[in-house]
Residue frames as a rotation matrix with the C-alpha (Angstrom) as fourth column:
MET 1
-0.821 0.550 -0.154 339.21
0.431 0.774 0.463 9.89
0.374 0.314 -0.873 -60.95
ASN 2
-0.545 0.697 0.465 335.67
-0.700 -0.684 0.205 11.27
0.462 -0.214 0.861 -60.68
ILE 3
-0.367 0.427 0.826 332.96
-0.757 0.378 -0.532 9.71
-0.540 -0.821 0.184 -58.55
GLU 4
0.689 0.708 -0.157 331.25
-0.662 0.526 -0.533 7.77
-0.295 0.471 0.831 -61.35
GLU 5
0.260 -0.684 -0.682 334.57
-0.587 0.448 -0.674 6.31
0.766 0.576 -0.285 -62.53
ALA 6
-0.687 -0.498 0.530 335.34
-0.710 0.305 -0.634 5.20
0.154 -0.812 -0.563 -58.96
VAL 7
0.089 0.815 0.573 331.94
-0.734 0.443 -0.515 3.49
-0.673 -0.375 0.637 -58.74
LYS 8
0.738 0.163 -0.655 332.48
-0.636 0.492 -0.594 1.73
0.225 0.855 0.467 -62.08
GLN 9
-0.226 -0.918 -0.326 335.85
-0.601 0.395 -0.695 0.44
0.767 0.039 -0.641 -60.89
ALA 10
-0.602 0.040 0.798 334.46
-0.756 0.296 -0.584 -0.73
-0.259 -0.954 -0.148 -57.55
ILE 11
0.490 0.847 0.205 331.67
-0.666 0.516 -0.539 -2.66
-0.563 0.128 0.817 -59.30
ALA 12
0.624 -0.276 -0.731 333.99
-0.616 0.402 -0.677 -4.07
0.481 0.873 0.081 -61.98
GLU 13
-0.391 -0.911 -0.133 336.56
-0.571 0.353 -0.742 -5.34
0.722 -0.214 -0.658 -59.48
ALA 14
-0.240 0.382 0.892 334.03
-0.896 0.266 -0.355 -6.87
-0.373 -0.885 0.279 -57.08
PRO 15
-0.990 -0.097 0.102 333.55
-0.061 0.949 0.310 -10.65
-0.126 0.301 -0.945 -57.39
ALA 16
-0.419 0.887 -0.194 330.19
-0.506 -0.051 0.861 -11.67
0.754 0.459 0.470 -58.85
ARG 17
-0.914 0.217 0.342 327.64
-0.238 0.396 -0.887 -12.71
-0.328 -0.892 -0.310 -56.22
LYS 18
-0.702 0.711 0.029 324.25
0.577 0.545 0.608 -14.40
0.417 0.444 -0.794 -56.36
PHE 19
0.311 0.791 -0.527 322.66
0.935 -0.355 0.019 -11.52
-0.172 -0.498 -0.850 -54.51
ALA 20
0.480 -0.077 0.874 322.59
0.380 -0.879 -0.287 -7.74
0.791 0.470 -0.393 -54.84
GLU 21
-0.208 -0.648 -0.733 325.43
0.972 -0.056 -0.227 -6.59
0.106 -0.760 0.642 -52.61
SER 22
0.840 0.391 -0.375 325.06
0.454 -0.886 0.094 -3.20
-0.295 -0.249 -0.922 -51.01
VAL 23
0.107 -0.789 0.605 327.37
0.639 -0.412 -0.650 -0.41
0.762 0.457 0.460 -52.16
ASP 24
0.712 0.116 -0.693 328.95
0.694 -0.269 0.668 1.30
-0.109 -0.956 -0.272 -49.17
LEU 25
0.489 -0.603 0.630 331.04
-0.133 -0.766 -0.629 4.33
0.862 0.224 -0.455 -48.37
ALA 26
0.335 -0.492 -0.804 333.94
0.941 0.215 0.260 4.33
0.045 -0.843 0.535 -45.91
ILE 27
0.670 0.000 0.742 334.41
0.118 -0.987 -0.107 7.88
0.733 0.160 -0.662 -44.65
ASN 28
0.089 -0.743 -0.663 337.57
0.983 0.172 -0.061 9.01
0.160 -0.646 0.746 -42.86
LEU 29
0.891 0.261 0.371 337.70
0.194 -0.959 0.208 12.31
0.410 -0.114 -0.905 -41.00
HIS 30
-0.087 -0.903 -0.420 340.66
0.964 0.030 -0.264 14.29
0.251 -0.428 0.868 -39.67
ASN 31
-0.846 -0.379 0.374 341.52
0.274 -0.912 -0.305 17.60
0.457 -0.155 0.876 -37.98
ILE 32
-0.029 0.880 0.474 338.43
-0.565 -0.406 0.719 17.36
0.825 -0.246 0.509 -35.81
ASP 33
-0.905 -0.296 0.305 338.01
-0.403 0.371 -0.837 16.39
0.134 -0.880 -0.455 -32.14
LEU 34
-0.221 0.863 -0.454 335.25
-0.282 0.389 0.877 13.79
0.934 0.322 0.157 -32.11
SER 35
-0.665 0.022 -0.747 335.44
0.682 0.424 -0.595 13.42
0.303 -0.905 -0.297 -28.35
LEU 36
-0.837 0.433 -0.335 333.32
-0.208 -0.818 -0.537 16.59
-0.507 -0.379 0.774 -28.35
PRO 37
-0.284 0.801 0.528 329.70
0.654 0.564 -0.504 15.62
-0.702 0.202 -0.683 -29.12
GLY 38
0.475 0.517 -0.712 329.13
-0.065 -0.787 -0.614 18.89
-0.878 0.338 -0.340 -30.96
ASN 39
-0.246 -0.670 -0.700 331.76
-0.825 -0.235 0.514 17.93
-0.509 0.704 -0.495 -33.56
ARG 40
-0.690 -0.023 0.723 330.26
0.130 0.979 0.155 14.54
-0.712 0.201 -0.673 -34.38
VAL 41
-0.798 0.428 -0.424 328.29
-0.549 -0.227 0.804 13.90
0.248 0.875 0.416 -37.53
ASP 42
-0.668 0.710 0.223 324.66
0.489 0.644 -0.588 12.96
-0.561 -0.284 -0.778 -37.00
ALA 43
-0.530 0.388 -0.754 322.80
-0.620 -0.784 0.033 14.09
-0.578 0.485 0.656 -40.09
GLU 44
0.137 0.649 0.748 320.04
0.370 0.667 -0.647 12.90
-0.919 0.366 -0.149 -42.38
VAL 45
-0.641 -0.358 -0.679 320.48
-0.492 -0.487 0.721 13.00
-0.589 0.796 0.136 -46.13
ILE 46
0.558 0.822 0.116 318.00
-0.309 0.335 -0.890 12.39
-0.770 0.461 0.441 -48.94
LEU 47
-0.584 -0.714 0.387 319.55
0.088 0.418 0.904 10.08
-0.807 0.561 -0.182 -51.55
PRO 48
-0.426 0.436 -0.793 318.29
-0.823 -0.550 0.140 11.10
-0.375 0.712 0.594 -55.03
HIS 49
-0.195 0.298 -0.934 317.83
-0.703 0.622 0.345 7.47
0.684 0.724 0.088 -56.08
GLY 50
0.773 0.580 0.258 317.03
-0.578 0.474 0.664 5.84
0.263 -0.663 0.701 -52.75
VAL 51
0.046 -0.779 0.626 319.03
-0.905 0.232 0.356 3.23
-0.422 -0.583 -0.694 -50.87
GLY 52
-0.475 -0.273 -0.837 318.32
-0.757 0.612 0.229 0.35
0.449 0.742 -0.497 -53.22
LYS 53
-0.752 0.320 -0.576 316.10
0.454 0.885 -0.101 -1.53
0.477 -0.338 -0.811 -50.79
PRO 54
0.251 0.936 0.246 312.75
0.347 -0.324 0.880 -0.97
0.904 -0.135 -0.407 -49.06
ILE 55
-0.879 -0.412 0.239 312.83
-0.036 -0.444 -0.895 1.34
0.475 -0.796 0.376 -46.05
LYS 56
-0.167 0.854 -0.494 310.21
0.790 0.415 0.452 0.50
0.590 -0.315 -0.743 -43.42
ILE 57
-0.844 -0.033 0.535 308.39
-0.157 -0.939 -0.305 3.47
0.513 -0.342 0.788 -41.94
ALA 58
-0.305 0.758 -0.576 305.92
0.925 0.380 0.011 3.58
0.227 -0.530 -0.817 -39.07
VAL 59
-0.627 0.205 0.751 303.56
-0.076 -0.976 0.204 6.48
0.775 0.071 0.628 -38.40
PHE 60
-0.689 0.448 -0.570 301.88
0.681 0.130 -0.721 7.35
-0.249 -0.885 -0.394 -35.10
ALA 61
-0.922 0.386 -0.021 298.59
-0.352 -0.815 0.460 8.87
0.161 0.431 0.888 -36.25
ALA 62
-0.529 0.835 0.149 294.82
0.438 0.419 -0.795 8.87
-0.727 -0.356 -0.588 -36.03
GLY 63
0.327 0.856 -0.401 291.85
0.069 -0.444 -0.893 9.69
-0.942 0.265 -0.204 -38.25
GLU 64
0.983 0.137 -0.126 292.47
-0.096 -0.206 -0.974 11.20
-0.159 0.969 -0.189 -41.67
THR 65
0.278 -0.954 -0.111 296.23
-0.960 -0.281 0.012 11.38
-0.043 0.103 -0.994 -41.14
ALA 66
-0.221 -0.309 0.925 296.35
-0.392 0.897 0.206 7.65
-0.893 -0.317 -0.319 -40.43
LEU 67
0.629 0.539 0.561 294.46
0.306 0.492 -0.815 6.91
-0.715 0.684 0.144 -43.65
ARG 68
0.906 -0.315 -0.281 296.73
-0.416 -0.556 -0.719 9.20
0.070 0.769 -0.636 -45.69
ALA 69
0.014 -0.945 0.328 299.84
-0.907 0.126 0.402 7.64
-0.421 -0.303 -0.855 -44.16
LYS 70
-0.019 0.044 0.999 298.72
0.044 0.998 -0.043 4.17
-0.999 0.043 -0.021 -45.18
SER 71
0.879 0.408 0.245 297.83
0.272 -0.010 -0.962 5.34
-0.390 0.913 -0.120 -48.70
ALA 72
0.720 -0.652 -0.239 301.27
-0.693 -0.658 -0.294 6.99
0.034 0.378 -0.925 -49.00
GLY 73
0.424 -0.548 -0.721 303.05
-0.181 0.729 -0.660 3.70
0.888 0.410 0.210 -48.32
ALA 74
-0.125 -0.424 0.897 303.68
-0.976 -0.109 -0.188 3.71
0.178 -0.899 -0.400 -44.58
ASP 75
-0.547 -0.187 -0.816 304.42
-0.240 0.969 -0.062 0.15
0.802 0.162 -0.575 -43.50
ARG 76
-0.342 0.495 -0.799 302.58
0.877 0.474 -0.082 0.51
0.338 -0.728 -0.596 -40.20
VAL 77
-0.262 0.344 0.902 300.20
-0.262 -0.925 0.276 3.03
0.929 -0.164 0.332 -38.66
ILE 78
-0.608 -0.080 -0.790 300.08
0.668 0.487 -0.563 3.04
0.429 -0.870 -0.243 -34.86
SER 79
0.309 0.839 0.448 297.13
0.294 -0.532 0.794 4.47
0.904 -0.114 -0.411 -32.94
GLY 80
-0.087 -0.281 0.956 297.24
-0.713 -0.653 -0.257 6.38
0.696 -0.704 -0.143 -29.68
GLU 81
0.767 0.441 0.466 295.90
-0.641 0.543 0.542 3.36
-0.014 -0.715 0.699 -27.79
GLU 82
0.831 -0.491 -0.261 298.70
0.359 0.832 -0.423 1.15
0.425 0.258 0.868 -29.12
ILE 83
0.036 -0.855 0.518 301.35
-0.205 -0.514 -0.833 3.63
0.978 -0.076 -0.194 -27.97
GLN 84
0.270 0.152 0.951 300.19
-0.941 -0.165 0.294 3.16
0.202 -0.974 0.098 -24.38
ASP 85
0.985 0.174 -0.015 300.56
-0.170 0.973 0.155 -0.62
0.042 -0.150 0.988 -24.72
PHE 86
0.445 -0.885 -0.140 304.27
0.214 0.257 -0.942 -0.34
0.870 0.389 0.304 -25.47
ALA 87
0.114 -0.392 0.913 304.92
-0.795 -0.587 -0.152 1.24
0.595 -0.709 -0.379 -22.06
GLY 88
0.370 0.111 0.922 304.23
-0.815 0.516 0.265 -2.11
-0.446 -0.850 0.281 -20.38
ASP 89
0.850 -0.086 0.520 305.80
0.263 0.924 -0.276 -4.34
-0.456 0.371 0.808 -23.01
LYS 90
0.318 -0.824 -0.470 309.49
-0.576 -0.561 0.594 -3.51
-0.753 0.081 -0.653 -23.47
LYS 91
-0.421 -0.451 0.787 310.04
0.290 0.755 0.588 -6.58
-0.859 0.476 -0.187 -25.68
ALA 92
0.356 0.643 0.678 307.40
0.887 -0.005 -0.461 -5.37
-0.293 0.766 -0.572 -28.14
ALA 93
0.881 -0.063 -0.469 308.84
-0.083 -0.996 -0.022 -1.85
-0.466 0.059 -0.883 -27.95
ARG 94
-0.113 -0.993 -0.041 312.34
-0.382 0.005 0.924 -3.08
-0.917 0.120 -0.379 -28.83
LYS 95
-0.296 0.079 0.952 310.96
0.704 0.691 0.162 -5.18
-0.645 0.718 -0.261 -31.69
LEU 96
0.767 0.629 0.128 309.16
0.575 -0.585 -0.571 -2.11
-0.284 0.512 -0.811 -33.06
ALA 97
0.634 -0.586 -0.504 312.33
-0.425 -0.809 0.407 -0.02
-0.646 -0.044 -0.762 -32.83
ASP 98
-0.381 -0.845 0.375 314.38
-0.145 0.456 0.878 -2.67
-0.913 0.280 -0.296 -34.62
GLU 99
-0.091 0.425 0.901 311.85
0.774 0.599 -0.205 -3.40
-0.626 0.679 -0.384 -37.35
TYR 100
0.774 0.488 0.403 311.25
0.633 -0.610 -0.477 0.14
0.013 0.625 -0.781 -38.61
ARG 101
-0.191 -0.936 0.295 313.92
0.933 -0.267 -0.242 2.49
0.305 0.229 0.924 -39.91
PHE 102
-0.931 -0.076 0.358 312.09
0.027 -0.990 -0.140 5.78
0.365 -0.121 0.923 -39.46
PHE 103
-0.299 0.849 -0.435 309.11
0.944 0.196 -0.266 7.04
-0.141 -0.490 -0.860 -37.47
ILE 104
-0.731 0.245 0.637 306.71
-0.006 -0.936 0.353 9.94
0.683 0.254 0.685 -37.98
ALA 105
-0.476 0.603 -0.640 304.27
0.879 0.300 -0.371 11.11
-0.032 -0.739 -0.673 -35.30
GLU 106
0.296 0.642 0.708 301.47
0.407 -0.755 0.514 13.62
0.864 0.136 -0.484 -35.12
THR 107
-0.523 -0.617 0.588 302.57
-0.200 -0.581 -0.789 16.23
0.828 -0.530 0.180 -32.60
GLN 108
0.304 0.730 0.612 299.66
-0.826 -0.118 0.551 15.35
0.474 -0.673 0.568 -30.29
PHE 109
0.934 0.080 -0.350 301.27
0.032 0.952 0.303 11.95
0.357 -0.294 0.887 -29.69
MET 110
0.147 -0.987 0.066 304.84
-0.100 -0.082 -0.992 13.13
0.984 0.139 -0.111 -29.02
PRO 111
-0.089 -0.218 0.972 304.50
-0.947 -0.284 -0.150 13.46
0.309 -0.934 -0.182 -25.20
VAL 112
0.677 0.405 0.614 303.12
-0.610 0.776 0.162 9.94
-0.411 -0.484 0.772 -24.73
ILE 113
0.838 -0.480 -0.260 305.68
0.104 0.609 -0.786 8.52
0.536 0.632 0.560 -27.19
GLY 114
-0.010 -0.873 0.487 308.40
-0.551 -0.402 -0.731 10.15
0.835 -0.276 -0.477 -25.11
LYS 115
0.035 0.091 0.995 307.11
-0.987 0.161 0.020 8.44
-0.158 -0.983 0.095 -21.97
SER 116
0.760 0.439 0.479 306.34
-0.403 0.897 -0.184 5.03
-0.510 -0.053 0.859 -23.48
LEU 117
0.845 -0.371 0.384 309.05
0.532 0.652 -0.540 4.62
-0.050 0.661 0.749 -26.13
GLY 118
0.889 -0.449 0.088 311.51
-0.416 -0.873 -0.253 7.48
0.190 0.189 -0.963 -25.64
SER 119
0.324 -0.821 0.470 314.24
-0.649 0.168 0.742 5.48
-0.688 -0.546 -0.478 -23.92
ILE 120
0.170 -0.213 0.962 314.19
0.418 0.900 0.125 2.77
-0.892 0.381 0.242 -26.62
LEU 121
0.761 0.145 0.632 313.76
0.648 -0.226 -0.728 4.92
0.037 0.963 -0.266 -29.73
GLY 122
0.909 -0.416 0.010 316.10
-0.415 -0.902 0.119 7.61
-0.040 -0.113 -0.993 -28.44
LYS 123
0.289 -0.833 0.471 318.92
-0.272 0.400 0.875 5.15
-0.918 -0.381 -0.111 -27.83
ARG 124
0.006 -0.219 0.976 318.69
0.760 0.635 0.138 4.03
-0.650 0.741 0.170 -31.46
GLY 125
-0.810 -0.295 -0.507 318.46
-0.005 -0.861 0.509 7.57
-0.586 0.415 0.696 -32.84
LYS 126
-0.803 0.543 0.245 314.91
0.476 0.337 0.812 6.86
0.359 0.769 -0.530 -34.03
MET 127
-0.498 0.670 -0.551 312.72
0.351 -0.426 -0.834 9.38
-0.793 -0.609 -0.023 -32.24
PRO 128
0.133 0.652 0.746 309.83
0.944 0.146 -0.296 10.27
-0.302 0.744 -0.596 -34.57
THR 129
-0.911 -0.230 0.341 309.80
0.358 -0.851 0.383 13.25
0.203 0.472 0.858 -36.90
PRO 130
-0.487 0.777 -0.399 306.98
0.325 -0.263 -0.908 15.47
-0.811 -0.572 -0.125 -35.53
LEU 131
-0.673 0.380 0.635 304.08
0.654 -0.094 0.750 16.14
0.345 0.920 -0.185 -37.93
PRO 132
-0.907 0.358 -0.221 302.25
-0.179 -0.804 -0.567 19.44
-0.381 -0.475 0.793 -37.26
PRO 133
-0.195 0.941 0.278 298.44
0.283 0.326 -0.902 19.39
-0.939 -0.097 -0.330 -37.63
THR 134
0.555 0.461 -0.693 298.51
-0.420 -0.564 -0.711 21.39
-0.718 0.685 -0.119 -40.88
GLN 135
-0.338 -0.807 -0.484 301.19
-0.873 0.077 0.482 19.29
-0.352 0.586 -0.730 -42.60
ASP 136
0.676 0.538 -0.503 300.42
-0.712 0.652 -0.260 16.52
0.188 0.534 0.824 -45.08
VAL 137
0.390 -0.517 0.762 301.92
-0.443 0.620 0.648 13.19
-0.807 -0.590 0.013 -44.01
ALA 138
0.913 0.074 0.402 302.23
0.249 0.679 -0.691 11.76
-0.324 0.731 0.601 -47.55
PRO 139
0.705 -0.705 0.078 305.29
-0.267 -0.366 -0.892 13.80
0.657 0.608 -0.446 -48.69
GLN 140
0.223 -0.628 0.746 307.00
-0.972 -0.087 0.217 13.02
-0.072 -0.773 -0.630 -45.37
VAL 141
0.594 0.044 0.803 306.56
-0.155 0.986 0.061 9.28
-0.789 -0.161 0.593 -45.90
GLN 142
0.939 -0.219 0.265 307.96
0.318 0.257 -0.913 9.53
0.131 0.941 0.311 -49.44
ARG 143
0.552 -0.765 0.331 310.90
-0.654 -0.644 -0.397 11.66
0.517 0.002 -0.856 -48.25
LEU 144
0.225 -0.461 0.858 311.88
-0.850 0.337 0.404 9.14
-0.476 -0.821 -0.316 -45.60
LYS 145
0.890 0.131 0.436 311.75
0.064 0.912 -0.404 6.29
-0.451 0.388 0.804 -48.11
ASN 146
0.701 -0.655 0.280 314.86
0.360 -0.014 -0.933 7.86
0.615 0.755 0.226 -49.72
MET 147
0.618 -0.428 0.659 316.58
-0.665 -0.732 0.148 8.96
0.419 -0.530 -0.737 -46.55
THR 148
0.422 -0.527 -0.738 319.65
0.614 0.765 -0.195 7.61
0.667 -0.371 0.646 -44.82
ARG 149
0.994 -0.089 0.069 321.52
-0.110 -0.624 0.774 8.76
-0.026 -0.777 -0.629 -41.74
ILE 150
0.236 -0.972 -0.010 325.21
0.143 0.045 -0.989 9.70
0.961 0.232 0.150 -41.54
ARG 151
0.954 0.092 0.284 326.59
-0.264 -0.186 0.946 9.07
0.140 -0.978 -0.153 -38.04
SER 152
0.158 -0.978 -0.139 330.25
-0.345 0.077 -0.935 9.27
0.925 0.196 -0.326 -37.05
ARG 153
0.874 0.115 -0.472 329.83
0.418 0.317 0.851 8.80
0.247 -0.942 0.229 -33.29
ASP 154
0.789 -0.605 -0.110 333.27
-0.367 -0.607 0.705 9.34
-0.494 -0.516 -0.700 -31.71
LYS 155
0.146 -0.733 0.664 335.31
0.504 0.633 0.588 7.48
-0.851 0.249 0.462 -34.36
PRO 156
-0.222 -0.291 -0.930 337.05
-0.503 -0.783 0.365 9.16
-0.835 0.550 0.027 -37.31
THR 157
-0.902 -0.046 -0.430 336.16
-0.403 0.449 0.798 6.26
0.156 0.893 -0.423 -39.63
PHE 158
-0.337 0.846 0.414 332.57
-0.226 0.355 -0.907 5.17
-0.914 -0.399 0.072 -40.25
HIS 159
-0.982 -0.006 0.190 330.47
0.166 0.455 0.875 3.51
-0.092 0.891 -0.445 -42.95
LEU 160
-0.183 0.981 -0.070 327.09
-0.358 -0.132 -0.924 3.82
-0.916 -0.144 0.375 -44.59
SER 161
-0.433 0.145 0.890 325.22
0.719 0.650 0.244 2.17
-0.543 0.746 -0.386 -47.45
ILE 162
-0.475 0.255 -0.842 324.27
-0.414 -0.909 -0.042 4.31
-0.777 0.328 0.538 -50.45
GLY 163
0.287 0.631 -0.721 322.62
-0.954 0.124 -0.272 1.69
-0.082 0.766 0.637 -52.68
ASN 164
0.323 -0.237 0.916 323.26
-0.074 0.959 0.275 -1.73
-0.944 -0.156 0.292 -54.21
ARG 165
-0.620 -0.780 -0.088 325.12
-0.147 0.006 0.989 -3.01
-0.770 0.626 -0.119 -57.24
ASN 166
-0.250 0.611 0.751 321.93
0.905 0.424 -0.043 -3.49
-0.345 0.669 -0.659 -59.25
MET 167
0.704 0.426 -0.568 321.62
0.252 -0.898 -0.361 0.29
-0.664 0.111 -0.740 -59.48
ASN 168
0.664 -0.501 0.556 323.39
0.624 -0.040 -0.781 1.98
0.413 0.865 0.286 -62.37
THR 169
-0.209 -0.903 -0.376 326.66
0.973 -0.152 -0.176 3.79
0.102 -0.403 0.910 -61.78
LYS 170
-0.556 0.072 0.828 325.15
0.146 -0.972 0.183 7.25
0.818 0.223 0.530 -62.42
GLU 171
0.556 0.823 0.116 322.53
-0.055 -0.103 0.993 6.69
0.830 -0.558 -0.013 -59.71
LEU 172
0.584 -0.412 -0.699 325.17
0.803 0.416 0.426 5.50
0.116 -0.811 0.574 -57.24
ALA 173
-0.521 -0.814 0.256 327.42
0.783 -0.575 -0.238 8.44
0.341 0.076 0.937 -58.09
ASP 174
-0.148 0.562 0.814 324.53
-0.082 -0.827 0.556 10.88
0.986 0.016 0.169 -57.53
ASN 175
0.818 0.471 -0.331 323.87
0.235 0.253 0.939 9.30
0.526 -0.845 0.096 -54.14
ILE 176
0.126 -0.867 -0.483 327.54
0.991 0.130 0.025 9.60
0.041 -0.482 0.875 -53.16
GLU 177
-0.580 -0.314 0.752 327.59
0.429 -0.902 -0.046 13.24
0.693 0.295 0.658 -54.25
ALA 178
0.379 0.813 0.443 324.58
-0.099 -0.440 0.893 13.92
0.920 -0.382 -0.086 -52.01
VAL 179
0.773 -0.154 -0.615 326.40
0.617 0.405 0.675 12.39
0.145 -0.901 0.408 -49.02
VAL 180
-0.277 -0.961 0.020 329.61
0.947 -0.277 -0.163 14.34
0.162 -0.026 0.986 -49.68
VAL 181
-0.349 0.229 0.909 327.69
0.121 -0.950 0.286 17.63
0.929 0.210 0.304 -49.98
LYS 182
0.734 0.678 0.031 325.86
0.016 -0.063 0.998 16.92
0.679 -0.732 -0.057 -46.72
LEU 183
0.447 -0.663 -0.600 329.16
0.895 0.340 0.290 16.14
0.012 -0.667 0.745 -44.97
GLU 184
-0.534 -0.678 0.505 330.68
0.694 -0.693 -0.197 19.39
0.483 0.245 0.840 -46.21
GLN 185
-0.011 0.636 0.772 327.67
-0.146 -0.765 0.628 21.28
0.989 -0.106 0.101 -44.85
THR 186
0.846 0.480 -0.233 327.73
0.082 0.314 0.946 19.44
0.527 -0.819 0.226 -41.51
LEU 187
0.289 -0.824 -0.488 331.42
0.929 0.365 -0.066 19.19
0.232 -0.434 0.870 -40.59
LYS 188
0.505 -0.100 -0.858 332.95
0.535 -0.743 0.402 22.03
-0.678 -0.661 -0.321 -38.60
ASP 189
-0.168 -0.655 -0.736 335.49
-0.356 -0.656 0.665 22.91
-0.919 0.374 -0.123 -41.30
GLY 190
0.618 0.576 -0.535 333.67
-0.673 0.037 -0.739 21.36
-0.406 0.816 0.411 -44.22
ARG 191
0.885 -0.256 -0.390 335.80
-0.157 0.623 -0.766 19.64
0.439 0.739 0.511 -46.86
HIS 192
0.002 -0.961 0.276 338.95
-0.724 -0.192 -0.663 20.24
0.690 -0.199 -0.696 -44.76
ASN 193
-0.094 0.017 0.995 337.69
-0.900 0.427 -0.092 17.65
-0.427 -0.904 -0.025 -42.25
LEU 194
0.907 0.407 0.111 337.28
-0.305 0.814 -0.493 14.98
-0.291 0.414 0.863 -44.94
LYS 195
-0.064 -0.981 0.182 340.47
-0.541 0.187 0.820 12.96
-0.839 -0.046 -0.543 -45.08
SER 196
-0.909 -0.196 -0.368 339.18
-0.417 0.458 0.786 10.42
0.014 0.867 -0.498 -47.60
VAL 197
0.169 0.949 0.265 336.08
-0.740 0.300 -0.603 8.67
-0.651 -0.094 0.753 -48.92
TYR 198
-0.893 -0.440 -0.090 336.13
-0.405 0.703 0.584 5.16
-0.194 0.558 -0.807 -50.40
VAL 199
0.224 0.958 -0.177 333.40
-0.963 0.190 -0.189 3.28
-0.147 0.213 0.966 -52.26
LYS 200
-0.876 -0.471 -0.106 333.06
-0.481 0.871 0.098 -0.53
0.046 0.137 -0.990 -52.25
THR 201
0.200 0.860 -0.469 330.56
-0.453 0.506 0.734 -3.33
0.869 0.065 0.491 -52.52
THR 202
0.839 0.209 0.503 330.06
-0.543 0.242 0.804 -5.35
0.046 -0.947 0.317 -49.34
MET 203
0.692 -0.564 0.451 332.77
0.224 0.762 0.608 -7.87
-0.686 -0.319 0.654 -50.28
GLY 204
0.725 -0.404 0.558 334.66
0.602 -0.023 -0.798 -5.97
0.335 0.915 0.227 -52.95
PRO 205
-0.308 -0.928 -0.209 337.80
0.946 -0.275 -0.170 -3.80
0.100 -0.251 0.963 -52.91
SER 206
0.451 0.403 -0.796 337.75
0.558 -0.824 -0.100 -0.18
-0.696 -0.399 -0.597 -51.76
ILE 207
-0.122 -0.427 0.896 338.21
0.933 -0.357 -0.043 2.49
0.338 0.831 0.442 -54.43
ARG 208
-0.531 -0.158 -0.833 339.03
0.615 -0.747 -0.250 6.03
-0.583 -0.645 0.494 -53.38
VAL 209
0.373 0.733 0.569 336.51
0.914 -0.396 -0.089 8.72
0.160 0.553 -0.817 -54.29
ILE 210
0.850 -0.154 0.503 338.10
-0.196 -0.980 0.032 11.64
0.488 -0.126 -0.864 -52.39
């Protein structure tokens, strides 16, 4: 069974719902010691057709970069003065970290972000992507809108969402293919560390892809 056929079966066998269920992958690894941090998967992958829902992005920027970030679709632009405020308001800092999926920051702000928000963003794996002075922020915002993170931690089985059932099966299959390719590139022994991959809707049956 190829990937698109597996997706079709997973969608067909899932009970109808009144909402757009997410389509998820269950990934099972083997022949790899995940007690060693260097063997764990912690990678970002661009899904060709997005994740099927809005991804909220915040940008730490000033001046022209701040204006371009907002025009490009950033959900929030945070000034240098605001960054300082988070140092004394941990509740607001945690809310910020929970509300936004990805962060971008002009490199000039990275040191103060590290001091004010590093412990909170770092714990969630959300430290900002640095933006050099010569780089345009707009493509970075668009890139992150289609990005998801693959994280195994220390467990051989983990899950991630790759879209929702309102997307067509070709789009979902393309997204799965992107994840599988990224895993093969990231894992120590590539495909040999992939025991199995299953696709399912949130409440539907699991169908094996690999």
